[in-house]
C-alpha positions in Angstrom: 46.3 15.6 8.7 49.1 14.3 10.6 51.6 16.4 12.1 54.6 14.6 10.5 53.0 14.7 7.0 55.0 16.3 4.4 54.2 18.4 1.2 56.0 18.1 -2.4 58.0 21.1 -1.1 59.6 19.0 1.8 60.3 16.4 -0.8 62.2 19.0 -3.2 64.2 19.8 0.0 65.3 16.0 0.4 65.9 15.4 -3.1 68.2 18.6 -3.3 69.8 17.4 0.2 70.7 14.0 -1.5 72.0 15.8 -4.5 74.3 18.3 -2.5 74.7 16.5 0.8 75.0 19.8 2.6 72.2 21.9 4.7 74.0 25.3 4.0 74.5 24.6 0.2 70.8 23.4 0.2 69.9 26.9 1.9 71.9 28.9 -0.5 70.2 27.2 -3.6 66.8 27.5 -1.9 67.6 31.2 -0.8 66.5 30.4 2.7 68.2 29.9 6.2 70.0 26.7 7.4 67.6 26.5 10.4 64.8 26.2 7.9 66.2 23.2 6.0 67.2 21.7 9.5 63.7 21.9 10.4 62.4 20.4 7.4 64.8 17.6 7.4 63.6 17.0 11.1 60.0 16.7 9.7 61.2 14.2 6.9 63.1 12.1 9.6 59.7 11.8 11.6 57.7 10.9 8.6 60.1 8.3 7.3 61.3 7.1 10.8 64.7 7.2 9.5 67.6 9.8 10.2 68.2 9.9 6.4 71.5 11.4 6.7 74.4 10.9 9.1 77.6 13.4 9.6 80.9 11.8 8.9 83.3 14.4 9.6 82.1 17.6 7.8 80.1 15.8 5.1 76.5 14.2 5.3 76.1 10.9 4.1 72.7 9.5 3.2 71.5 6.5 4.8 70.4 3.3 2.9 66.8 4.5 3.3 67.7 7.9 1.9 69.4 6.2 -1.1 66.5 4.0 -1.7 64.0 7.0 -1.9 66.1 8.9 -4.4 64.9 7.4 -7.6 61.2 7.5 -6.5 61.4 10.9 -5.3 62.7 11.9 -8.8 60.1 10.1 -10.7 57.3 11.8 -8.3 58.5 15.1 -8.5 59.0 14.9 -12.6 55.1 13.4 -12.8 54.3 16.4 -10.5 55.8 19.0 -12.7 54.2 17.5 -15.8 50.7 17.3 -14.1 51.2 21.4 -13.2 52.3 22.2 -16.6 49.2 20.4 -18.1 47.0 22.0 -16.2 48.7 25.5 -16.6 49.0 25.5 -20.2 47.3 24.3 -23.3 48.3 24.6 -26.8 46.0 23.5 -29.5 48.8 23.6 -32.2 50.5 20.7 -30.1 47.6 19.0 -28.4 46.1 15.7 -29.6 43.2 16.1 -26.9 39.9 14.6 -27.9 36.9 16.8 -27.0 33.5 15.2 -26.3 30.0 16.9 -26.4 26.4 15.7 -25.4 24.3 17.0 -28.3 20.8 16.6 -29.6 20.0 15.7 -33.1 19.5 19.2 -34.1 22.9 20.2 -32.5 24.6 17.2 -34.5 23.4 19.1 -37.7 23.8 22.7 -36.6 27.1 22.6 -34.6 29.5 19.5 -35.2 30.4 20.7 -38.7 31.6 24.3 -37.6 33.2 22.9 -34.6 35.2 20.4 -36.8 36.1 23.1 -38.9 37.5 25.3 -36.2 39.3 22.4 -34.5 40.8 21.7 -37.9 42.1 25.3 -38.2 43.6 25.5 -34.6 45.0 22.1 -34.2 45.6 19.2 -36.6 45.7 16.8 -33.7 42.6 18.0 -31.9 39.6 15.4 -32.0 35.8 15.7 -31.4 33.4 13.0 -30.1 29.7 13.6 -30.3 27.7 11.7 -27.7 24.0 11.5 -28.3 21.6 12.0 -25.5 20.1 9.2 -24.0 17.7 8.1 -21.0 20.7 9.3 -18.3 20.7 12.4 -16.8 22.9 15.0 -18.6 24.4 16.3 -15.2 25.2 12.8 -14.2 27.1 12.0 -17.5 28.9 15.3 -17.1 29.9 14.4 -13.4 31.2 11.0 -14.7 33.4 12.8 -17.2 31.5 10.8 -20.2 31.6 14.4 -21.8 33.2 17.7 -21.4 30.2 19.8 -22.4 26.5 19.3 -23.4 25.1 21.7 -25.8 21.3 22.4 -25.7 18.4 23.6 -24.1 18.5 22.1 -20.6 16.5 24.3 -18.1 16.1 21.4 -15.7 19.8 21.0 -15.1 21.1 20.9 -11.6 21.7 24.2 -10.2 25.6 23.3 -9.5 26.2 22.8 -13.1 28.3 25.5 -14.7 26.5 27.1 -17.7 26.7 29.8 -20.6 24.1 31.1 -22.7 24.8 30.7 -26.2 21.8 31.8 -28.5 18.1 32.1 -28.7 16.4 30.2 -31.2 12.5 30.0 -32.3 10.5 27.9 -34.2 9.3 28.1 -37.7 7.0 26.1 -40.2 8.2 24.5 -43.5 6.1 23.2 -46.5 7.1 22.3 -49.8 7.2 24.9 -52.7 4.5 23.1 -54.7 2.2 23.2 -51.6 -1.4 23.9 -52.9 -2.1 26.1 -49.9 1.4 27.8 -49.6 0.2 31.2 -49.8 -2.3 30.7 -47.3 -0.2 28.9 -44.6 0.7 32.1 -42.6 -3.1 32.5 -41.4 -3.7 30.3 -38.3 -7.2 29.1 -39.6 -5.5 27.8 -42.9 -2.5 26.3 -40.8 -4.4 24.3 -38.4 -6.5 23.0 -41.2 -3.7 21.3 -42.8 -2.1 18.2 -42.2 1.0 18.2 -39.8 4.2 16.3 -39.0 4.3 16.3 -35.1 7.8 15.6 -33.7 7.2 13.5 -30.4 9.7 14.2 -27.6 11.5 12.3 -25.0 12.1 13.2 -21.6 15.7 13.8 -22.3 15.2 16.2 -25.1 14.9 20.1 -24.9 11.9 21.1 -22.8 11.0 23.6 -25.4 10.5 20.7 -27.7 8.0 18.9 -25.4 6.1 22.2 -25.0 6.0 22.6 -29.0 4.5 19.1 -29.1 1.8 20.0 -26.3 1.0 23.2 -28.0 0.4 21.3 -31.4 -1.6 18.5 -29.8 -4.0 21.0 -28.0 -4.6 23.2 -31.1 -4.7 20.4 -33.8 -7.8 18.1 -34.3 -6.8 14.6 -34.2 -6.9 13.7 -37.8 -4.7 16.9 -38.6 -1.5 15.3 -36.9 -0.9 13.3 -40.2 2.3 11.4 -39.0 4.4 11.5 -35.6 8.1 11.1 -36.0 10.9 11.3 -33.1 13.2 13.5 -35.5 13.0 17.0 -36.8 15.1 16.3 -39.8 12.8 13.5 -40.9 9.9 15.9 -40.3 11.4 18.2 -42.9 12.1 15.2 -45.3 8.3 14.2 -45.2 7.2 17.8 -45.5 9.6 18.0 -48.7 7.6 15.0 -50.4 4.1 15.4 -49.3 1.7 18.3 -48.4 2.0 17.7 -44.4 3.5 20.7 -42.7 6.4 20.6 -40.5 7.6 22.7 -37.4 11.1 22.8 -36.1 14.1 25.1 -34.9 14.8 28.0 -37.4 18.5 27.4 -37.2 17.9 23.8 -38.5 15.2 24.7 -41.0 16.7 27.3 -42.8 19.8 25.1 -44.0 17.5 22.1 -44.7 14.8 24.3 -46.5 17.4 25.1 -49.4 18.5 21.4 -49.9 15.0 20.0 -49.6 13.2 22.4 -51.7 11.0 23.8 -48.8 9.6 27.5 -48.1 10.0 28.6 -44.4 7.4 30.7 -42.8 6.6 32.2 -39.4 4.4 29.6 -37.5 1.0 31.5 -36.8 0.8 30.2 -33.2 2.4 31.5 -30.1 5.4 29.0 -29.6 8.2 28.8 -26.9 11.5 30.3 -27.8 14.5 28.0 -27.4 17.4 29.1 -25.2 20.5 27.3 -26.2 23.7 27.1 -23.9 26.5 25.2 -22.8 26.8 23.3 -19.6 30.0 21.8 -17.7 30.7 20.4 -14.6 32.6 22.2 -11.9 35.5 19.8 -11.7 36.7 20.8 -15.0 35.9 24.7 -14.7 39.8 25.4 -14.4 41.1 23.0 -17.0 43.0 25.3 -19.5 42.1 22.9 -22.5 38.4 22.8 -21.4 38.6 26.8 -21.1 40.0 27.0 -24.4 37.1 24.5 -25.8 34.4 26.5 -24.0 35.8 30.1 -25.5 35.6 28.3 -29.0 32.1 27.3 -28.6 31.2 30.7 -27.6 33.2 32.2 -30.2 31.4 29.8 -33.0 27.8 30.2 -31.4 27.5 32.9 -28.9 25.0 35.6 -29.3 27.0 38.2 -31.1 27.9 35.5 -33.7 24.3 34.5 -33.9 23.3 38.3 -34.4 26.4 38.6 -36.9 25.2 35.7 -38.9 21.4 37.0 -39.0 22.9 40.6 -40.6 24.6 38.7 -43.3 
């Protein structure tokens, strides 16, 4: 930084001097001393390479340079105040902000409807954009500002990415209500002897989903993997109209089972648990609107909420 660099504080003093034309009056208004104002004016003169004010009798008259700065300075300080107000406050009732989240297929179904309902209750101008996972790294997309949050299980996320745990899910299995072996599927031998719908994971998905695929592949005979699909929702639909068994996250299986006529039962194999969290970049950590949105997400899906839902 150069010695003659000026701050917004210095520019506010210059604007005030242009309005009152007096060092003494400016000092009184700012509750400081005249020497302090005089020192700031010296710095401003050096910075702009112009005397800015010349004394004519007892009055200070602005130079043409100072007159030319008056309007740009007023606009700059107005924009600065607006930016500070935006950073310092967020009112969902009057905001028209669009929040964006990177979310998996499971998250689309589980999370989007309650988030939309919450935004509608809190502020009619608030909007939501769901961004699907793709081949790009999640942390890079958060850093680029493509999304405010990523929701899901991303244990490989960069350590400098902010995060908050929401809840832990588990895998369960589903079969249609008329499945001929329904009463025996809780036994590992019977379970493994049935045909299965295996959901193939991608490198962009949850690490737990990849582990689920690996477990099923290692335990099932090759002819027992009846069909492989890239979607848990598709898996549930196939299970509802065939005798194949599907395995998917519990918080997705339960609402789908009711709609599709499925029975949910514990998978008789040791499977990984799924730790779901919200992730965001450091640059938005202190943004008031972002903080409000993060708090809303936790209120909707945080651990206490999940426990309450299970008790009801």
